[in-house]
Backbone as CSV, one residue per row, in Angstrom:
resi,resn,N_x,N_y,N_z,CA_x,CA_y,CA_z,C_x,C_y,C_z
1,MET,222.810,-31.148,16.555,224.072,-31.104,15.849,225.035,-32.054,16.560
2,LYS,225.634,-32.910,15.802,226.514,-33.922,16.372,227.941,-33.435,16.572
3,GLU,228.377,-32.456,15.782,229.791,-32.086,15.859,229.980,-30.575,15.894
4,ILE,230.462,-30.107,17.030,230.856,-28.707,17.167,232.351,-28.727,17.473
5,ILE,233.134,-28.342,16.514,234.580,-28.305,16.682,234.928,-26.963,17.304
6,CYS,235.488,-27.005,18.485,235.803,-25.781,19.217,237.309,-25.633,19.348
7,GLU,237.836,-24.618,18.722,239.278,-24.387,18.759,239.622,-23.163,19.596
8,THR,238.764,-22.849,20.577,239.056,-21.739,21.465,240.092,-22.189,22.495
9,SER,240.877,-21.262,22.966,241.952,-21.608,23.892,241.569,-21.418,25.351
10,ASN,240.354,-20.970,25.616,239.978,-20.692,26.994,238.457,-20.683,27.138
11,CYS,237.856,-21.879,27.157,236.405,-21.976,27.338,236.077,-23.183,28.205
12,GLU,235.206,-22.976,29.156,234.802,-24.029,30.091,234.139,-25.208,29.374
13,HIS,233.477,-24.960,28.246,232.764,-26.016,27.516,233.660,-26.792,26.559
14,ASN,234.860,-26.314,26.291,235.754,-26.939,25.323,236.595,-28.015,26.003
15,LEU,236.541,-29.226,25.438,237.402,-30.306,25.906,237.871,-31.081,24.692
16,LYS,239.152,-31.029,24.452,239.770,-31.692,23.295,239.090,-31.293,21.985
17,CYS,238.838,-30.013,21.840,238.237,-29.416,20.638,236.791,-29.846,20.396
18,ARG,236.114,-30.298,21.432,234.693,-30.619,21.354,233.937,-29.719,22.318
19,CYS,232.845,-29.141,21.857,232.009,-28.317,22.722,231.060,-29.227,23.485
20,LEU,231.094,-29.140,24.810,230.257,-29.991,25.655,228.979,-29.299,26.122
21,ALA,228.762,-28.071,25.702,227.529,-27.373,26.079,226.356,-28.026,25.355
22,GLY,225.267,-28.243,26.040,224.092,-28.846,25.423,223.403,-27.898,24.463
23,ILE,223.398,-26.626,24.820,222.828,-25.592,23.964,223.848,-24.478,23.858
24,ILE,224.206,-24.113,22.642,225.081,-22.956,22.474,224.322,-21.894,21.699
25,SER,224.741,-20.686,21.891,224.072,-19.561,21.266,225.078,-18.766,20.444
26,VAL,224.740,-18.552,19.197,225.570,-17.751,18.292,224.793,-16.485,17.978
27,GLY,225.410,-15.331,18.212,224.736,-14.051,18.028,225.197,-13.302,16.805
28,ASP,224.880,-12.013,16.773,225.264,-11.145,15.659,226.759,-11.227,15.423
29,GLY,227.135,-11.183,14.163,228.544,-11.255,13.804,229.130,-12.636,14.019
30,ALA,228.285,-13.644,14.218,228.676,-15.039,14.438,229.440,-15.248,15.751
31,LYS,229.258,-14.334,16.705,229.938,-14.428,17.998,229.316,-15.527,18.858
32,CYS,230.159,-16.372,19.454,229.689,-17.420,20.352,229.365,-16.779,21.700
33,LEU,228.075,-16.730,22.026,227.627,-16.093,23.262,227.672,-17.047,24.453
34,SER,227.916,-18.320,24.206,227.928,-19.338,25.261,229.304,-19.532,25.890
35,ARG,230.289,-18.904,25.343,231.653,-19.070,25.841,231.760,-18.579,27.284
36,ILE,232.298,-19.432,28.118,232.556,-19.094,29.517,234.049,-19.287,29.741
37,LYS,234.724,-18.224,30.121,236.163,-18.336,30.338,236.442,-19.347,31.439
38,ARG,237.388,-20.216,31.180,237.779,-21.260,32.119,238.601,-20.646,33.248
39,GLU,238.252,-20.987,34.485,239.053,-20.517,35.611,240.447,-21.114,35.461
40,GLY,241.447,-20.281,35.454,242.818,-20.739,35.237,243.295,-20.506,33.817
41,GLY,242.392,-20.069,32.929,242.759,-19.667,31.581,243.213,-20.780,30.659
42,ALA,244.040,-20.398,29.708,244.495,-21.317,28.672,245.328,-22.459,29.245
43,LEU,246.064,-22.196,30.312,246.855,-23.261,30.933,245.939,-24.341,31.512
44,ALA,244.865,-23.933,32.173,243.889,-24.885,32.705,243.221,-25.657,31.570
45,GLN,243.017,-25.000,30.428,242.458,-25.666,29.242,243.385,-26.795,28.802
46,SER,244.673,-26.525,28.755,245.648,-27.541,28.347,245.649,-28.727,29.302
47,PHE,245.608,-28.471,30.597,245.585,-29.541,31.589,244.319,-30.387,31.439
48,ALA,243.173,-29.751,31.230,241.909,-30.482,31.070,241.966,-31.386,29.844
49,ASP,242.548,-30.899,28.752,242.673,-31.703,27.534,243.534,-32.934,27.770
50,VAL,244.645,-32.773,28.489,245.544,-33.893,28.785,244.842,-34.907,29.679
51,GLU,244.145,-34.436,30.691,243.460,-35.321,31.629,242.324,-36.103,30.969
52,ALA,241.726,-35.562,29.917,240.603,-36.234,29.262,241.028,-37.539,28.595
53,GLY,242.270,-37.649,28.192,242.761,-38.873,27.562,242.404,-38.956,26.092
54,GLU,243.068,-39.845,25.398,242.889,-39.989,23.953,241.537,-40.576,23.577
55,GLU,240.954,-41.429,24.421,239.676,-42.054,24.088,238.545,-41.034,23.971
56,PHE,238.689,-39.881,24.597,237.652,-38.852,24.532,237.647,-38.127,23.197
57,HIS,238.749,-38.124,22.490,238.898,-37.316,21.277,237.766,-37.521,20.273
58,GLY,237.269,-38.736,20.108,236.224,-38.987,19.121,234.816,-38.932,19.672
59,ALA,234.660,-38.564,20.932,233.337,-38.562,21.555,232.423,-37.539,20.895
60,GLU,231.161,-37.919,20.733,230.179,-37.009,20.146,229.191,-36.560,21.209
61,THR,228.735,-35.340,21.077,227.663,-34.840,21.928,226.554,-34.349,21.011
62,ASP,225.348,-34.366,21.498,224.229,-33.877,20.710,223.822,-32.524,21.274
63,SER,224.071,-31.479,20.523,223.832,-30.112,20.988,222.881,-29.384,20.051
64,ILE,222.282,-28.348,20.580,221.451,-27.444,19.785,222.212,-26.134,19.669
65,VAL,222.262,-25.596,18.473,222.924,-24.318,18.249,221.858,-23.292,17.886
66,GLN,221.556,-22.406,18.850,220.640,-21.304,18.591,221.438,-20.229,17.878
67,CYS,220.864,-19.636,16.847,221.620,-18.684,16.045,220.767,-17.474,15.669
68,SER,221.329,-16.293,15.914,220.649,-15.071,15.482,221.510,-14.316,14.460
69,ALA,222.578,-14.948,13.981,223.445,-14.320,12.979,222.772,-14.385,11.606
70,GLU,223.109,-13.424,10.774,222.650,-13.473,9.389,223.497,-14.511,8.679
71,CYS,222.901,-15.675,8.431,223.638,-16.812,7.888,222.675,-17.676,7.087
72,ALA,223.135,-18.212,5.983,222.301,-19.076,5.147,221.917,-20.361,5.874
73,LEU,222.656,-20.740,6.905,222.377,-21.968,7.655,221.451,-21.737,8.847
74,ASN,221.064,-20.472,9.071,220.150,-20.131,10.155,218.727,-20.449,9.703
75,SER,218.134,-21.434,10.353,216.789,-21.849,9.999,215.851,-21.558,11.165
76,GLU,215.208,-20.404,11.115,214.282,-19.959,12.158,214.920,-19.967,13.548
77,GLY,216.159,-19.475,13.612,216.847,-19.330,14.887,217.639,-20.534,15.347
78,VAL,217.725,-21.560,14.509,218.500,-22.756,14.844,219.428,-23.059,13.669
79,CYS,220.674,-23.401,13.968,221.644,-23.714,12.916,221.290,-25.050,12.280
80,SER,221.244,-25.086,10.960,220.881,-26.305,10.237,222.094,-27.064,9.704
81,ALA,223.301,-26.611,10.016,224.510,-27.290,9.549,224.702,-28.615,10.287
82,ASP,225.369,-29.555,9.650,225.687,-30.831,10.287,226.787,-30.666,11.318
83,LYS,227.704,-29.734,11.038,228.782,-29.447,11.986,229.232,-28.013,11.794
84,ILE,229.793,-27.438,12.852,230.341,-26.087,12.779,231.699,-26.062,13.473
85,THR,232.453,-25.026,13.169,233.740,-24.797,13.814,233.707,-23.429,14.480
86,VAL,234.134,-23.392,15.735,234.218,-22.144,16.497,235.688,-21.902,16.812
87,LYS,236.163,-20.697,16.527,237.573,-20.355,16.758,237.675,-19.017,17.469
88,ASP,238.818,-18.807,18.102,239.094,-17.525,18.739,239.191,-16.429,17.687
89,ALA,238.651,-15.265,18.027,238.815,-14.051,17.237,239.539,-13.057,18.140
90,LEU,239.643,-11.839,17.737,240.409,-10.855,18.485,239.927,-10.700,19.933
91,PHE,238.634,-10.489,20.144,238.117,-10.291,21.502,236.994,-11.266,21.862
92,SER,236.776,-12.288,21.055,235.682,-13.221,21.307,235.953,-14.532,20.575
93,ALA,235.015,-15.439,20.667,235.037,-16.669,19.877,233.923,-16.542,18.842
94,LYS,234.192,-17.009,17.621,233.211,-16.845,16.547,233.013,-18.135,15.772
95,CYS,231.796,-18.290,15.260,231.472,-19.411,14.389,232.130,-19.154,13.035
96,ARG,233.034,-20.025,12.650,233.748,-19.861,11.377,233.052,-20.608,10.242
97,SER,231.940,-21.268,10.546,231.181,-21.990,9.529,230.069,-21.137,8.932
98,ARG,229.957,-19.915,9.392,228.910,-18.994,8.930,228.985,-18.812,7.422
99,VAL,227.830,-18.925,6.788,227.708,-18.703,5.353,226.861,-17.453,5.177
100,PRO,227.439,-16.377,4.643,226.656,-15.142,4.493,225.369,-15.411,3.715
101,SER,224.274,-14.894,4.245,222.981,-15.098,3.585,222.801,-14.071,2.484
102,SER,222.105,-14.470,1.448,221.825,-13.530,0.358,220.376,-13.100,0.440
103,GLY,220.156,-11.808,0.487,218.808,-11.260,0.488,218.136,-11.159,1.826
104,LYS,218.833,-11.486,2.933,218.214,-11.361,4.251,218.496,-10.022,4.849
């Protein structure tokens, strides 16, 4: 997957809304299981984004998204979408690109 848009406010893998993890795991309920809280929290996240500079904004990474969520894009445990978006939820980060599967 070339594009994982990460809009979490406190994750070690998030830099300028790009997920830098090589492999991410999405579990039941579309919860991002790969999220690692950044030491220093959301403030440290903001500093890291500023330090990365504008040239990083368009950088692409090639990642694998392992998925165990009930989703139409789950293809034998791997996400088949071209891109996904991960956002903060109440107590976790979740894949917001999840498409409910029919008949699974």
